[in-house]
PDB file of all heavy atoms in Angstrom:
ATOM      1  N   MET A   1      75.692 146.345 138.265  1.00  0.00           N
ATOM      2  CA  MET A   1      75.984 146.262 139.680  1.00  0.00           C
ATOM      3  C   MET A   1      75.770 144.839 140.200  1.00  0.00           C
ATOM      4  O   MET A   1      76.515 144.393 141.062  1.00  0.00           O
ATOM      5  CB  MET A   1      75.107 147.236 140.459  1.00  0.00           C
ATOM      6  CG  MET A   1      75.408 148.701 140.154  1.00  0.00           C
ATOM      7  SD  MET A   1      77.117 149.131 140.455  1.00  0.00           S
ATOM      8  CE  MET A   1      77.051 149.652 142.108  1.00  0.00           C
ATOM      9  N   ALA A   2      74.769 144.182 139.672  1.00  0.00           N
ATOM     10  CA  ALA A   2      74.506 142.816 140.125  1.00  0.00           C
ATOM     11  C   ALA A   2      75.655 141.886 139.759  1.00  0.00           C
ATOM     12  O   ALA A   2      76.002 140.988 140.540  1.00  0.00           O
ATOM     13  CB  ALA A   2      73.196 142.307 139.536  1.00  0.00           C
ATOM     14  N   SER A   3      76.256 142.110 138.603  1.00  0.00           N
ATOM     15  CA  SER A   3      77.362 141.233 138.210  1.00  0.00           C
ATOM     16  C   SER A   3      78.574 141.438 139.108  1.00  0.00           C
ATOM     17  O   SER A   3      79.297 140.485 139.409  1.00  0.00           O
ATOM     18  CB  SER A   3      77.728 141.453 136.744  1.00  0.00           C
ATOM     19  OG  SER A   3      78.119 142.780 136.525  1.00  0.00           O
ATOM     20  N   LEU A   4      78.804 142.682 139.555  1.00  0.00           N
ATOM     21  CA  LEU A   4      79.911 142.933 140.477  1.00  0.00           C
ATOM     22  C   LEU A   4      79.653 142.272 141.831  1.00  0.00           C
ATOM     23  O   LEU A   4      80.566 141.720 142.438  1.00  0.00           O
ATOM     24  CB  LEU A   4      80.134 144.428 140.651  1.00  0.00           C
ATOM     25  CG  LEU A   4      80.658 145.158 139.421  1.00  0.00           C
ATOM     26  CD1 LEU A   4      80.737 146.657 139.697  1.00  0.00           C
ATOM     27  CD2 LEU A   4      81.990 144.614 138.993  1.00  0.00           C
ATOM     28  N   ARG A   5      78.400 142.328 142.281  1.00  0.00           N
ATOM     29  CA  ARG A   5      78.060 141.675 143.545  1.00  0.00           C
ATOM     30  C   ARG A   5      78.234 140.158 143.432  1.00  0.00           C
ATOM     31  O   ARG A   5      78.763 139.515 144.333  1.00  0.00           O
ATOM     32  CB  ARG A   5      76.644 142.020 143.965  1.00  0.00           C
ATOM     33  CG  ARG A   5      76.240 141.379 145.279  1.00  0.00           C
ATOM     34  CD  ARG A   5      74.947 141.949 145.807  1.00  0.00           C
ATOM     35  NE  ARG A   5      74.448 141.221 146.947  1.00  0.00           N
ATOM     36  CZ  ARG A   5      74.887 141.351 148.184  1.00  0.00           C
ATOM     37  NH1 ARG A   5      75.853 142.203 148.436  1.00  0.00           N
ATOM     38  NH2 ARG A   5      74.365 140.642 149.163  1.00  0.00           N
ATOM     39  N   ASN A   6      77.803 139.597 142.309  1.00  0.00           N
ATOM     40  CA  ASN A   6      77.971 138.157 142.098  1.00  0.00           C
ATOM     41  C   ASN A   6      79.443 137.775 142.044  1.00  0.00           C
ATOM     42  O   ASN A   6      79.830 136.712 142.540  1.00  0.00           O
ATOM     43  CB  ASN A   6      77.256 137.718 140.826  1.00  0.00           C
ATOM     44  CG  ASN A   6      75.757 137.743 140.970  1.00  0.00           C
ATOM     45  OD1 ASN A   6      75.229 137.684 142.073  1.00  0.00           O
ATOM     46  ND2 ASN A   6      75.066 137.840 139.851  1.00  0.00           N
ATOM     47  N   LEU A   7      80.260 138.623 141.451  1.00  0.00           N
ATOM     48  CA  LEU A   7      81.701 138.381 141.426  1.00  0.00           C
ATOM     49  C   LEU A   7      82.261 138.383 142.846  1.00  0.00           C
ATOM     50  O   LEU A   7      83.046 137.503 143.212  1.00  0.00           O
ATOM     51  CB  LEU A   7      82.401 139.438 140.584  1.00  0.00           C
ATOM     52  CG  LEU A   7      83.923 139.380 140.551  1.00  0.00           C
ATOM     53  CD1 LEU A   7      84.400 138.076 139.937  1.00  0.00           C
ATOM     54  CD2 LEU A   7      84.467 140.573 139.800  1.00  0.00           C
ATOM     55  N   ALA A   8      81.854 139.361 143.650  1.00  0.00           N
ATOM     56  CA  ALA A   8      82.326 139.437 145.036  1.00  0.00           C
ATOM     57  C   ALA A   8      81.886 138.216 145.836  1.00  0.00           C
ATOM     58  O   ALA A   8      82.650 137.671 146.631  1.00  0.00           O
ATOM     59  CB  ALA A   8      81.812 140.715 145.692  1.00  0.00           C
ATOM     60  N   ILE A   9      80.660 137.764 145.607  1.00  0.00           N
ATOM     61  CA  ILE A   9      80.164 136.579 146.309  1.00  0.00           C
ATOM     62  C   ILE A   9      80.959 135.346 145.885  1.00  0.00           C
ATOM     63  O   ILE A   9      81.341 134.511 146.718  1.00  0.00           O
ATOM     64  CB  ILE A   9      78.657 136.387 146.060  1.00  0.00           C
ATOM     65  CG1 ILE A   9      77.879 137.484 146.791  1.00  0.00           C
ATOM     66  CG2 ILE A   9      78.187 135.004 146.491  1.00  0.00           C
ATOM     67  CD1 ILE A   9      76.406 137.532 146.453  1.00  0.00           C
ATOM     68  N   GLY A  10      81.247 135.238 144.608  1.00  0.00           N
ATOM     69  CA  GLY A  10      82.049 134.117 144.121  1.00  0.00           C
ATOM     70  C   GLY A  10      83.443 134.118 144.713  1.00  0.00           C
ATOM     71  O   GLY A  10      83.966 133.067 145.099  1.00  0.00           O
ATOM     72  N   LEU A  11      84.054 135.298 144.797  1.00  0.00           N
ATOM     73  CA  LEU A  11      85.384 135.388 145.409  1.00  0.00           C
ATOM     74  C   LEU A  11      85.339 135.019 146.889  1.00  0.00           C
ATOM     75  O   LEU A  11      86.242 134.352 147.393  1.00  0.00           O
ATOM     76  CB  LEU A  11      85.949 136.799 145.235  1.00  0.00           C
ATOM     77  CG  LEU A  11      86.379 137.177 143.833  1.00  0.00           C
ATOM     78  CD1 LEU A  11      86.753 138.648 143.779  1.00  0.00           C
ATOM     79  CD2 LEU A  11      87.527 136.310 143.367  1.00  0.00           C
ATOM     80  N   ALA A  12      84.296 135.452 147.580  1.00  0.00           N
ATOM     81  CA  ALA A  12      84.159 135.105 148.998  1.00  0.00           C
ATOM     82  C   ALA A  12      84.054 133.594 149.166  1.00  0.00           C
ATOM     83  O   ALA A  12      84.661 133.019 150.082  1.00  0.00           O
ATOM     84  CB  ALA A  12      82.948 135.804 149.602  1.00  0.00           C
ATOM     85  N   HIS A  13      83.319 132.940 148.289  1.00  0.00           N
ATOM     86  CA  HIS A  13      83.221 131.475 148.355  1.00  0.00           C
ATOM     87  C   HIS A  13      84.573 130.829 148.097  1.00  0.00           C
ATOM     88  O   HIS A  13      84.938 129.869 148.771  1.00  0.00           O
ATOM     89  CB  HIS A  13      82.206 130.955 147.337  1.00  0.00           C
ATOM     90  CG  HIS A  13      80.787 131.012 147.798  1.00  0.00           C
ATOM     91  ND1 HIS A  13      80.293 130.226 148.811  1.00  0.00           N
ATOM     92  CD2 HIS A  13      79.759 131.768 147.389  1.00  0.00           C
ATOM     93  CE1 HIS A  13      79.015 130.492 149.004  1.00  0.00           C
ATOM     94  NE2 HIS A  13      78.666 131.443 148.144  1.00  0.00           N
ATOM     95  N   LEU A  14      85.308 131.343 147.117  1.00  0.00           N
ATOM     96  CA  LEU A  14      86.620 130.767 146.813  1.00  0.00           C
ATOM     97  C   LEU A  14      87.598 130.920 147.969  1.00  0.00           C
ATOM     98  O   LEU A  14      88.429 130.046 148.210  1.00  0.00           O
ATOM     99  CB  LEU A  14      87.202 131.430 145.564  1.00  0.00           C
ATOM    100  CG  LEU A  14      86.582 131.025 144.238  1.00  0.00           C
ATOM    101  CD1 LEU A  14      87.164 131.868 143.110  1.00  0.00           C
ATOM    102  CD2 LEU A  14      86.823 129.552 143.975  1.00  0.00           C
ATOM    103  N   ILE A  15      87.489 132.037 148.688  1.00  0.00           N
ATOM    104  CA  ILE A  15      88.380 132.280 149.820  1.00  0.00           C
ATOM    105  C   ILE A  15      88.030 131.365 150.988  1.00  0.00           C
ATOM    106  O   ILE A  15      88.881 131.019 151.789  1.00  0.00           O
ATOM    107  CB  ILE A  15      88.316 133.767 150.232  1.00  0.00           C
ATOM    108  CG1 ILE A  15      88.915 134.624 149.129  1.00  0.00           C
ATOM    109  CG2 ILE A  15      89.024 134.013 151.549  1.00  0.00           C
ATOM    110  CD1 ILE A  15      88.680 136.102 149.318  1.00  0.00           C
ATOM    111  N   GLY A  16      86.759 130.966 151.076  1.00  0.00           N
ATOM    112  CA  GLY A  16      86.363 130.054 152.138  1.00  0.00           C
ATOM    113  C   GLY A  16      85.198 130.526 152.989  1.00  0.00           C
ATOM    114  O   GLY A  16      84.820 129.849 153.937  1.00  0.00           O
ATOM    115  N   TRP A  17      84.646 131.686 152.682  1.00  0.00           N
ATOM    116  CA  TRP A  17      83.491 132.163 153.434  1.00  0.00           C
ATOM    117  C   TRP A  17      82.284 131.303 153.096  1.00  0.00           C
ATOM    118  O   TRP A  17      82.024 131.012 151.932  1.00  0.00           O
ATOM    119  CB  TRP A  17      83.167 133.611 153.083  1.00  0.00           C
ATOM    120  CG  TRP A  17      84.108 134.618 153.627  1.00  0.00           C
ATOM    121  CD1 TRP A  17      85.188 135.151 152.997  1.00  0.00           C
ATOM    122  CD2 TRP A  17      84.060 135.241 154.913  1.00  0.00           C
ATOM    123  NE1 TRP A  17      85.815 136.058 153.804  1.00  0.00           N
ATOM    124  CE2 TRP A  17      85.139 136.133 154.987  1.00  0.00           C
ATOM    125  CE3 TRP A  17      83.214 135.129 155.993  1.00  0.00           C
ATOM    126  CZ2 TRP A  17      85.388 136.907 156.113  1.00  0.00           C
ATOM    127  CZ3 TRP A  17      83.459 135.896 157.106  1.00  0.00           C
ATOM    128  CH2 TRP A  17      84.540 136.775 157.166  1.00  0.00           C
ATOM    129  N   THR A  18      81.535 130.888 154.113  1.00  0.00           N
ATOM    130  CA  THR A  18      80.288 130.160 153.887  1.00  0.00           C
ATOM    131  C   THR A  18      79.082 131.026 154.204  1.00  0.00           C
ATOM    132  O   THR A  18      77.996 130.763 153.712  1.00  0.00           O
ATOM    133  CB  THR A  18      80.234 128.881 154.737  1.00  0.00           C
ATOM    134  OG1 THR A  18      80.413 129.224 156.113  1.00  0.00           O
ATOM    135  CG2 THR A  18      81.332 127.905 154.313  1.00  0.00           C
ATOM    136  N   ASN A  19      79.275 132.060 154.994  1.00  0.00           N
ATOM    137  CA  ASN A  19      78.203 132.983 155.342  1.00  0.00           C
ATOM    138  C   ASN A  19      78.477 134.301 154.607  1.00  0.00           C
ATOM    139  O   ASN A  19      79.348 135.077 155.006  1.00  0.00           O
ATOM    140  CB  ASN A  19      78.174 133.187 156.863  1.00  0.00           C
ATOM    141  CG  ASN A  19      77.008 134.035 157.303  1.00  0.00           C
ATOM    142  OD1 ASN A  19      76.486 134.843 156.554  1.00  0.00           O
ATOM    143  ND2 ASN A  19      76.612 133.851 158.553  1.00  0.00           N
ATOM    144  N   ILE A  20      77.721 134.539 153.551  1.00  0.00           N
ATOM    145  CA  ILE A  20      77.962 135.710 152.707  1.00  0.00           C
ATOM    146  C   ILE A  20      77.651 136.999 153.450  1.00  0.00           C
ATOM    147  O   ILE A  20      78.348 138.003 153.280  1.00  0.00           O
ATOM    148  CB  ILE A  20      77.137 135.612 151.410  1.00  0.00           C
ATOM    149  CG1 ILE A  20      77.569 134.379 150.617  1.00  0.00           C
ATOM    150  CG2 ILE A  20      77.287 136.864 150.557  1.00  0.00           C
ATOM    151  CD1 ILE A  20      79.046 134.334 150.293  1.00  0.00           C
ATOM    152  N   ALA A  21      76.641 136.990 154.302  1.00  0.00           N
ATOM    153  CA  ALA A  21      76.319 138.191 155.076  1.00  0.00           C
ATOM    154  C   ALA A  21      77.481 138.557 155.995  1.00  0.00           C
ATOM    155  O   ALA A  21      77.832 139.735 156.128  1.00  0.00           O
ATOM    156  CB  ALA A  21      75.039 137.983 155.882  1.00  0.00           C
ATOM    157  N   ALA A  22      78.083 137.570 156.616  1.00  0.00           N
ATOM    158  CA  ALA A  22      79.232 137.827 157.496  1.00  0.00           C
ATOM    159  C   ALA A  22      80.422 138.336 156.687  1.00  0.00           C
ATOM    160  O   ALA A  22      81.133 139.247 157.130  1.00  0.00           O
ATOM    161  CB  ALA A  22      79.603 136.566 158.258  1.00  0.00           C
ATOM    162  N   ALA A  23      80.635 137.767 155.508  1.00  0.00           N
ATOM    163  CA  ALA A  23      81.730 138.224 154.654  1.00  0.00           C
ATOM    164  C   ALA A  23      81.511 139.667 154.217  1.00  0.00           C
ATOM    165  O   ALA A  23      82.436 140.482 154.233  1.00  0.00           O
ATOM    166  CB  ALA A  23      81.854 137.318 153.434  1.00  0.00           C
ATOM    167  N   THR A  24      80.276 139.991 153.838  1.00  0.00           N
ATOM    168  CA  THR A  24      79.951 141.357 153.421  1.00  0.00           C
ATOM    169  C   THR A  24      80.180 142.337 154.555  1.00  0.00           C
ATOM    170  O   THR A  24      80.790 143.395 154.356  1.00  0.00           O
ATOM    171  CB  THR A  24      78.479 141.424 152.957  1.00  0.00           C
ATOM    172  OG1 THR A  24      78.289 140.476 151.911  1.00  0.00           O
ATOM    173  CG2 THR A  24      78.131 142.809 152.458  1.00  0.00           C
ATOM    174  N   ASP A  25      79.718 141.987 155.738  1.00  0.00           N
ATOM    175  CA  ASP A  25      79.928 142.864 156.897  1.00  0.00           C
ATOM    176  C   ASP A  25      81.408 143.033 157.206  1.00  0.00           C
ATOM    177  O   ASP A  25      81.869 144.131 157.515  1.00  0.00           O
ATOM    178  CB  ASP A  25      79.206 142.310 158.127  1.00  0.00           C
ATOM    179  CG  ASP A  25      77.701 142.427 158.027  1.00  0.00           C
ATOM    180  OD1 ASP A  25      77.221 143.238 157.203  1.00  0.00           O
ATOM    181  OD2 ASP A  25      77.005 141.720 158.775  1.00  0.00           O
ATOM    182  N   HIS A  26      82.155 141.945 157.116  1.00  0.00           N
ATOM    183  CA  HIS A  26      83.588 142.008 157.419  1.00  0.00           C
ATOM    184  C   HIS A  26      84.303 142.942 156.442  1.00  0.00           C
ATOM    185  O   HIS A  26      85.056 143.815 156.857  1.00  0.00           O
ATOM    186  CB  HIS A  26      84.213 140.616 157.363  1.00  0.00           C
ATOM    187  CG  HIS A  26      85.699 140.631 157.499  1.00  0.00           C
ATOM    188  ND1 HIS A  26      86.324 140.771 158.716  1.00  0.00           N
ATOM    189  CD2 HIS A  26      86.684 140.573 156.571  1.00  0.00           C
ATOM    190  CE1 HIS A  26      87.634 140.783 158.530  1.00  0.00           C
ATOM    191  NE2 HIS A  26      87.873 140.657 157.224  1.00  0.00           N
ATOM    192  N   TYR A  27      84.071 142.741 155.155  1.00  0.00           N
ATOM    193  CA  TYR A  27      84.789 143.533 154.158  1.00  0.00           C
ATOM    194  C   TYR A  27      84.281 144.966 154.083  1.00  0.00           C
ATOM    195  O   TYR A  27      85.010 145.848 153.652  1.00  0.00           O
ATOM    196  CB  TYR A  27      84.750 142.850 152.791  1.00  0.00           C
ATOM    197  CG  TYR A  27      85.598 141.602 152.782  1.00  0.00           C
ATOM    198  CD1 TYR A  27      85.055 140.359 152.512  1.00  0.00           C
ATOM    199  CD2 TYR A  27      86.951 141.666 153.062  1.00  0.00           C
ATOM    200  CE1 TYR A  27      85.837 139.224 152.519  1.00  0.00           C
ATOM    201  CE2 TYR A  27      87.747 140.537 153.081  1.00  0.00           C
ATOM    202  CZ  TYR A  27      87.178 139.322 152.807  1.00  0.00           C
ATOM    203  OH  TYR A  27      87.959 138.206 152.833  1.00  0.00           O
ATOM    204  N   ARG A  28      83.054 145.208 154.501  1.00  0.00           N
ATOM    205  CA  ARG A  28      82.566 146.581 154.594  1.00  0.00           C
ATOM    206  C   ARG A  28      83.297 147.313 155.717  1.00  0.00           C
ATOM    207  O   ARG A  28      83.621 148.498 155.598  1.00  0.00           O
ATOM    208  CB  ARG A  28      81.057 146.602 154.866  1.00  0.00           C
ATOM    209  CG  ARG A  28      80.465 147.991 154.807  1.00  0.00           C
ATOM    210  CD  ARG A  28      78.966 148.010 155.087  1.00  0.00           C
ATOM    211  NE  ARG A  28      78.240 147.073 154.246  1.00  0.00           N
ATOM    212  CZ  ARG A  28      77.389 146.162 154.718  1.00  0.00           C
ATOM    213  NH1 ARG A  28      77.164 146.050 156.003  1.00  0.00           N
ATOM    214  NH2 ARG A  28      76.750 145.361 153.894  1.00  0.00           N
ATOM    215  N   SER A  29      83.594 146.614 156.799  1.00  0.00           N
ATOM    216  CA  SER A  29      84.291 147.212 157.934  1.00  0.00           C
ATOM    217  C   SER A  29      85.800 147.256 157.745  1.00  0.00           C
ATOM    218  O   SER A  29      86.476 148.082 158.357  1.00  0.00           O
ATOM    219  CB  SER A  29      83.988 146.413 159.211  1.00  0.00           C
ATOM    220  OG  SER A  29      82.610 146.417 159.479  1.00  0.00           O
ATOM    221  N   HIS A  30      86.337 146.351 156.925  1.00  0.00           N
ATOM    222  CA  HIS A  30      87.786 146.247 156.709  1.00  0.00           C
ATOM    223  C   HIS A  30      88.077 146.189 155.204  1.00  0.00           C
ATOM    224  O   HIS A  30      88.433 145.131 154.682  1.00  0.00           O
ATOM    225  CB  HIS A  30      88.341 144.993 157.382  1.00  0.00           C
ATOM    226  CG  HIS A  30      88.043 144.915 158.842  1.00  0.00           C
ATOM    227  ND1 HIS A  30      86.960 144.233 159.346  1.00  0.00           N
ATOM    228  CD2 HIS A  30      88.677 145.463 159.898  1.00  0.00           C
ATOM    229  CE1 HIS A  30      86.956 144.346 160.660  1.00  0.00           C
ATOM    230  NE2 HIS A  30      87.984 145.092 161.024  1.00  0.00           N
ATOM    231  N   PRO A  31      87.930 147.301 154.501  1.00  0.00           N
ATOM    232  CA  PRO A  31      88.109 147.276 153.047  1.00  0.00           C
ATOM    233  C   PRO A  31      89.523 146.873 152.612  1.00  0.00           C
ATOM    234  O   PRO A  31      89.692 146.309 151.530  1.00  0.00           O
ATOM    235  CB  PRO A  31      87.768 148.691 152.598  1.00  0.00           C
ATOM    236  CG  PRO A  31      87.799 149.527 153.822  1.00  0.00           C
ATOM    237  CD  PRO A  31      87.564 148.617 154.990  1.00  0.00           C
ATOM    238  N   ALA A  32      90.524 147.126 153.421  1.00  0.00           N
ATOM    239  CA  ALA A  32      91.885 146.739 153.058  1.00  0.00           C
ATOM    240  C   ALA A  32      92.007 145.216 152.966  1.00  0.00           C
ATOM    241  O   ALA A  32      92.774 144.706 152.137  1.00  0.00           O
ATOM    242  CB  ALA A  32      92.884 147.291 154.067  1.00  0.00           C
ATOM    243  N   ASP A  33      91.263 144.494 153.774  1.00  0.00           N
ATOM    244  CA  ASP A  33      91.272 143.031 153.687  1.00  0.00           C
ATOM    245  C   ASP A  33      90.712 142.573 152.344  1.00  0.00           C
ATOM    246  O   ASP A  33      91.196 141.601 151.767  1.00  0.00           O
ATOM    247  CB  ASP A  33      90.443 142.411 154.816  1.00  0.00           C
ATOM    248  CG  ASP A  33      91.073 142.589 156.183  1.00  0.00           C
ATOM    249  OD1 ASP A  33      92.246 143.007 156.253  1.00  0.00           O
ATOM    250  OD2 ASP A  33      90.382 142.305 157.184  1.00  0.00           O
ATOM    251  N   GLY A  34      89.715 143.268 151.858  1.00  0.00           N
ATOM    252  CA  GLY A  34      89.135 142.934 150.559  1.00  0.00           C
ATOM    253  C   GLY A  34      90.113 143.160 149.435  1.00  0.00           C
ATOM    254  O   GLY A  34      90.203 142.356 148.504  1.00  0.00           O
ATOM    255  N   LEU A  35      90.877 144.229 149.510  1.00  0.00           N
ATOM    256  CA  LEU A  35      91.889 144.480 148.488  1.00  0.00           C
ATOM    257  C   LEU A  35      92.989 143.436 148.545  1.00  0.00           C
ATOM    258  O   LEU A  35      93.491 142.994 147.518  1.00  0.00           O
ATOM    259  CB  LEU A  35      92.479 145.880 148.653  1.00  0.00           C
ATOM    260  CG  LEU A  35      91.521 147.038 148.380  1.00  0.00           C
ATOM    261  CD1 LEU A  35      92.194 148.359 148.734  1.00  0.00           C
ATOM    262  CD2 LEU A  35      91.071 147.027 146.941  1.00  0.00           C
ATOM    263  N   GLY A  36      93.341 143.020 149.757  1.00  0.00           N
ATOM    264  CA  GLY A  36      94.352 141.979 149.919  1.00  0.00           C
ATOM    265  C   GLY A  36      93.879 140.642 149.374  1.00  0.00           C
ATOM    266  O   GLY A  36      94.671 139.865 148.839  1.00  0.00           O
ATOM    267  N   ALA A  37      92.587 140.361 149.477  1.00  0.00           N
ATOM    268  CA  ALA A  37      92.043 139.107 148.977  1.00  0.00           C
ATOM    269  C   ALA A  37      92.070 139.064 147.453  1.00  0.00           C
ATOM    270  O   ALA A  37      92.116 137.987 146.862  1.00  0.00           O
ATOM    271  CB  ALA A  37      90.613 138.919 149.483  1.00  0.00           C
ATOM    272  N   CYS A  38      92.066 140.213 146.810  1.00  0.00           N
ATOM    273  CA  CYS A  38      92.065 140.282 145.341  1.00  0.00           C
ATOM    274  C   CYS A  38      93.456 140.211 144.746  1.00  0.00           C
ATOM    275  O   CYS A  38      93.599 139.992 143.545  1.00  0.00           O
ATOM    276  CB  CYS A  38      91.386 141.567 144.880  1.00  0.00           C
ATOM    277  SG  CYS A  38      89.637 141.625 145.265  1.00  0.00           S
ATOM    278  N   GLN A  39      94.482 140.393 145.542  1.00  0.00           N
ATOM    279  CA  GLN A  39      95.848 140.386 145.026  1.00  0.00           C
ATOM    280  C   GLN A  39      96.323 138.960 144.796  1.00  0.00           C
ATOM    281  O   GLN A  39      95.984 138.048 145.530  1.00  0.00           O
ATOM    282  CB  GLN A  39      96.796 141.079 145.992  1.00  0.00           C
ATOM    283  CG  GLN A  39      96.543 142.549 146.107  1.00  0.00           C
ATOM    284  CD  GLN A  39      97.467 143.200 147.122  1.00  0.00           C
ATOM    285  OE1 GLN A  39      98.102 142.529 147.920  1.00  0.00           O
ATOM    286  NE2 GLN A  39      97.524 144.509 147.096  1.00  0.00           N
ATOM    287  N   THR A  40      97.113 138.793 143.752  1.00  0.00           N
ATOM    288  CA  THR A  40      97.726 137.494 143.485  1.00  0.00           C
ATOM    289  C   THR A  40      99.234 137.651 143.534  1.00  0.00           C
ATOM    290  O   THR A  40      99.767 138.728 143.317  1.00  0.00           O
ATOM    291  CB  THR A  40      97.313 136.956 142.104  1.00  0.00           C
ATOM    292  OG1 THR A  40      97.706 137.890 141.111  1.00  0.00           O
ATOM    293  CG2 THR A  40      95.818 136.725 142.036  1.00  0.00           C
ATOM    294  N   GLU A  41      99.886 136.589 143.813  1.00  0.00           N
ATOM    295  CA  GLU A  41     101.352 136.634 143.895  1.00  0.00           C
ATOM    296  C   GLU A  41     101.978 135.901 142.752  1.00  0.00           C
ATOM    297  O   GLU A  41     101.475 135.051 142.166  1.00  0.00           O
ATOM    298  CB  GLU A  41     101.812 136.013 145.216  1.00  0.00           C
ATOM    299  CG  GLU A  41     101.407 136.854 146.376  1.00  0.00           C
ATOM    300  CD  GLU A  41     101.930 136.300 147.690  1.00  0.00           C
ATOM    301  OE1 GLU A  41     102.983 135.633 147.688  1.00  0.00           O
ATOM    302  OE2 GLU A  41     101.293 136.534 148.688  1.00  0.00           O
TER     303      GLU A  41
END
C-alpha cells in the first residue's frame, strides 16, 4: 500500500501539485479527475 501511495504522490508532483494534502483531498472528492490524470494520449 505504501508503494501505491508513493506512486500517487510522484504522479501528483509530475502533474504540478506542490501541496500533497490538497492534491489528496481534491482527488478523493473528484476521482474522475484522478483517472484522467493517469491517461496518456
